[in-house]
N, C-alpha and C positions, 0 to 999 in steps of 0.2 A: 504494500500500500504506500502511496505517496500522494501529496497534494500538489496539483498544478503540473504543467508540462515539465518533462525532465530533459529536454534537449539542451546541449551545451552551446554556449556562444562561441564565436570565433576566438580562439586563444592565441593572442599575439606572442610570438617567441620573445624571450628576454635575452638580448645580447649579453654574453658573459655567463649564461647559465645553460648547462646541458643536463638532460635527464634520461636515465635508462631504467627500464623495468624488466625484471626477470622472475622466473619461477624457482623457488627453493623447496617447494613441497612441505612447508612448515606445518600446515594443518590439512590441506587437501592437495593431492598430487595434481600437477599441471596448472594450478591456479597461480596467476601472477601475484606474488606476495612479497617481493623485494623491490624497493624503489631507491635509486641512487641519484642524488643531485650533485653536480659538479659546479663549483663557483670559480670564477676567474680570480687570479691574483689581484689583491687590492679591494675585493668586494667587502662590504661591511654587513654585519648580521646582527639583528636584534631578536629577542625572544621573550615571550611570556609563558609561564608554566603553571601547572596545577598547584593548588595550595593544600592538597590532601596530605596529611601527615605521613601516610604510607606511600610517599613519592617513589615511583618506580626507578629501578637502577639506571635505565638509559636517560631518564630525566635528570637524575643527579649528575651524571657524567656530562650531559649536554650543557647543563648550567655551568659546570666547571670549565669546559672547553670553549665556551662562548667567547671569552676574552682573548682567545689564542688565534685570531684571524682564520676562522674555519674555511676549508676548501671543499669539504664533502659533507653532505647530509645523508645518512643511511637509515632507511626505514624498513622494518619488517612488520607484517601483519600475521595474525593467527596465534600470536603469543605475546603477552604484555610484558613479560619479564618483570613482574611486580609481585611483591610479597615473597621474594626469593632470597632475601638476605645477602650475605657476603658472596655466595656462589653466583647470584644474579649480577652483582657488580663485576665479578671476574668474567662472567660470560659476555656482558656488554663490552667490557674492555677488550676481550679477545676478538670480538667482531671488528672493533675499531682498529686493532693492531693488524688484523688480517688485511683490511683495506689499505691501511697506511703503508704496509709493506709492498702491496701491489702498485701503489702510485708514488712510492718513494717520498713520503712525507712523514713528519712526526705524528704520533698517534693523537696528540692534542688538537690537531687540525681536522679531526673527524668528529662529527656530532651524531650520536646514535638515537634512534626513536623506535619505539615498539608499541603495538596495539593488538589486543586480542584477549585471550583467556588469562586471568590473574592466577598466580600461585603455581604455575607449571614451569619446569626447567626449559630455558631457551635452547633450541636445537642448533647449537653453534656450528656444528660440522656442516649442516645443510646450508646455512647462510654462507659460510666460507666457500663452499663448493659452487654457489651460485654467483659469487662476486664477479668472476671474469665475464660471465654473460651480461651482467648489469653494466659493467664497464664498456663492453663491446657495443651495447645498445645505446650509449649516450648520444643524445641528439637534441638540437635546439627546439624541435617540435615534439618533445616527449611528454608534454603536459597532460594530454588526454589519456594516454596509457597510464601515467602515474596516478591520475584521478581515480582510475579503476583499481590500480594496484594497491592503494592504501585503504580500500573499503574493507569493512568487517560485516556487520549486519545491515549496512546500507543496501538499499535496493537499486541505487543508481549513483553514478559519479557526480561530483559537485565541483564546479569551476566558475570563475568569473574573470573578466578581462576588460580593460579599457585603456584609452590613450588620451593625452591632451597635448596641445601645442604650446610651446613657450620659446620666444626669441627665434622663431624659425626652425626649431628642433622639436621632434616628437618624443615624448616620454611615454613609455609603455609600462603597464602593470598587469600581471597575470597571477592568479592564485588558484589553489585547489584546497579542498577540505574533506574530511571524513567525520562521520558521527551520526548516530541514529538513536542510541539509547545511552543510559547513564549520563544524561545531559543535565548539567546544573552549573551555574556560574562558578568561576574560580577553578577551572576554566571551562567546564563541560568535558565529556569524554570525547575529545576530538583531537585531531591533528589538522593543522593548517599551515600551508607554505605559500608565501606570496613573494614574488620577485618583481623588481623594477630596475630599469636601466639608468635611473637617475643616480647621481653621486650624492650621498648623504653621510655625514660623519656619524659614527656609531652612537655617541650619546644622544644626538638629536633623533636619530632613527629609532632608538629605544623609547624616547619620550613620545614620539608620534605613534608608535605601535601600542604603547600602554594606553593612551587616550582612545585610540581607535578600537582596541579590544574591549575596553570598558563600555563602549557604546554599542557593541555588536555581540561578540561571543560571550560577554559577561551580562547579557540581557536576554539570554535564551534559556529555556528549561523544558525538558521532556518529562522527567520523572523525579527531579529533586535530588538525584544522586550525583556526587562529584567523583570523577574518576581519579585514578592514580597516575595516569600517563599523559594528561593534556599538555599540548605544546602548540604554540603558534609562532612561526618564524617569519621574519621579514628580511629579505636580502636586497641590498642595493649594489648593483655591479658598477655603476658609473660609466657605462659604455655609451650612453646617449650624448655625453658631453654637457648635460645640464646639471649644474651644481645647485643643490637645494641647501640653503643655510639661512640663518636668521637675519642676514643683511638685506635680503630681498623679501619683504613681507608678502607681496603679491604671489610670488612663486611658492613660498612656503605654504600659504593658505590654499593655493590650487593643488599642490602636491598632497597636503594633509587631507583635503576633501576627497581626492582620488583614492587614497589609501582607505579612508573610512568607508567609501562606497563599496570597494571590493570586499572588505571585511564584512560589511553589512549584508551584501549579496551572498557571501559564503555562509554566514551564520543563518540567514533565512533559509538557505538550501538545506541545512541540517534539520531545521524544524519541519520543513515541508516533507522531509524523508524520515521523520521520527518513527520509531518502531511502532508499527500498526496504525499510524496516523491516518485519519480521514479528514481532519480539519486543521487549518492554519489559523491560529487564534492570536489576536493582538489585544493585550490588556493594557489600557492607558489610564493612568491615574493623574488627574489634574487638580490644581488648587490645594496642594499639600503645603505644609509649612516649610519642608525641606525635601531634598532628594531622597534621603534615607527613609523618611516617612512614606513617600510615594512608592518607593521600591518595596518596602515592607508590605504595603497594601497589595500591590500588584502581584508579588510572589505568593502571598497567602491565597489569592484567588487562583493563580496559575498552578499551584501545587495541590489544590484540593481535589482528592479523588472523586468526591461527589460532584463537583463542578465539571471535572473532565469526563466523567461517565455520562453526565447529562448532555454534554456537548456531543459525545459520540452518538447518543440516542436522538439528537436533534430535538431535545426536550427543553422547552423554555421554562425550566424550573428555576425561576429567578430567586427564589428563597435561598437556594444554595449559595448564590453569589452574594446575596445580602448577608448571610450568616458568615461567610468568609471575611467580608469587610468588617463585620462586627467583632471578630476574634483576631483581627490583625494587630491588636495592641496599641491602637491610637488613643492617646489620652484626651479626655474632654471632647470627644467626637460629638458634634452637633447633628443629631439625626434629622432634625427638621430642615437643615440647610443642605444635606447630602442629596445628590441626584445620581441615578444609575441608569445607564443606557445599554441596550443591545442594538448595535448598529445605530440607526437613526431613530430608534424607538425608545422613548422614555418609559422606564418600567417602575421606577421608584422616585418619589419626591415627597417633601413635607412629612417625612417619617413613615411613609407607607406606600402602598401601590398607587401609581399615578392614575388619576381619574380617567385619562384618555387611553390607558393601556388595554389592549385586547390580546387574548391568547393567540388569535390568528396572526396578529402583527408580530408577536414574539416568535411564533413558529416559522414565519417567513424568513426571519433572520437566521434562526438556528439551523435551518435546512441548507444554508449556504456552505460552500467549502471554506470560505474565508470569513471569519467572524471578528467583529470589533466589540470588545467590552469596555465601556467608558465609565469611570467613577469620578464624579466631581465632588471633592471634599469641602470646597468653599472655606479653606483655612489659610491659604497663602497663595504664592505664585509658582511653586515648584510643580513640574510635570515630568513624569518618567513613563517609559514604555517597556514592556516585557513581551516576548513572543513565546508561545507554547502550542501544545497540541491537545487533542482529546485522548482518552484511554479507551482502547478497544480490546476485544478478546484476542486479537492478533498480537498485541503487546505482551500479553501473558504467555501465549504460545511461544513466541520468539525467545523470551527470557527463560521459560521453562526448559526449552530444548537447546539453549545456547552452547553447552559443552558437548552435545552429542553430534 
């Protein structure tokens, strides 16, 4: 199941990045499950990672190697190498060492990434055996194959790409992501890789990525579970000749907006392909005293199993949404001032059901594939938006069968 069309856009190659995909047979024989990204010398790399205390071995190593001018990003699917203790650290290091030896680079210039089943030993020998094939497959146009190669329970690949002109030069941005379940901010169970041919110093690139991720990947939730392996990487190769810095405010703003757009498109693609999803749901909270209060309210709604199952049933059971708002922990909430909407239909005002609301009007909205839930708190100026899905029987089936 997935919401909306799954066709990929045209993916612009990023000069200074080559990508190769191979089959290591980690979980299923013949499946592409190893993705290698080669970065040109001089590329800068930024990353944001999971905040889960059981941070996977590859994430720990990637965070350490990030400051060492990375040249290769190595990703395997089918095995998360998480909850594997010191042996997992050794296995992730062995994979980096095997690649580093093949390309004659220090091991610190390789960043490892893994996604899949938690708690199982990483099949290092299979990965080592597939590395030559991944190197041989390196190509400027490898983005689409890579989008498929990083999938786990995803039903379709996810990618975004755009370009903008500045000073007579074209700046390109292309990215891929994976994720369908165990999705919850900080960072969601996802991997995302975005490349641009602009030149951006590492500290500025890190700041731009942090803000963009907070507006996108940290605003989506499928099931409220935060993974052990989440990573989002932004690579700037500098090959376009356009230098983004703080001296040119217009260029910085244009580049920042382009990065934010790609990340937003990639994060929305994850929600649309949420495990068992039949709805793409926007929860927008307006008039909060601050951002934290708005997000607290939005996530209480988005995480409610009762709300999510009503969404799956296309049931305008607005009492479940109202109850979620009421238990969101907002102090001194003025119930008479609050308003609640399903799409363009006002369902609650003045502390109760809106006089103009009808079940037919609510049903019309709930039957749509894309639904907007708006909560107007009338307490301040802050507005925040969260994106989520419904809960279906398919979600249960997928996660019940995940290890088989």
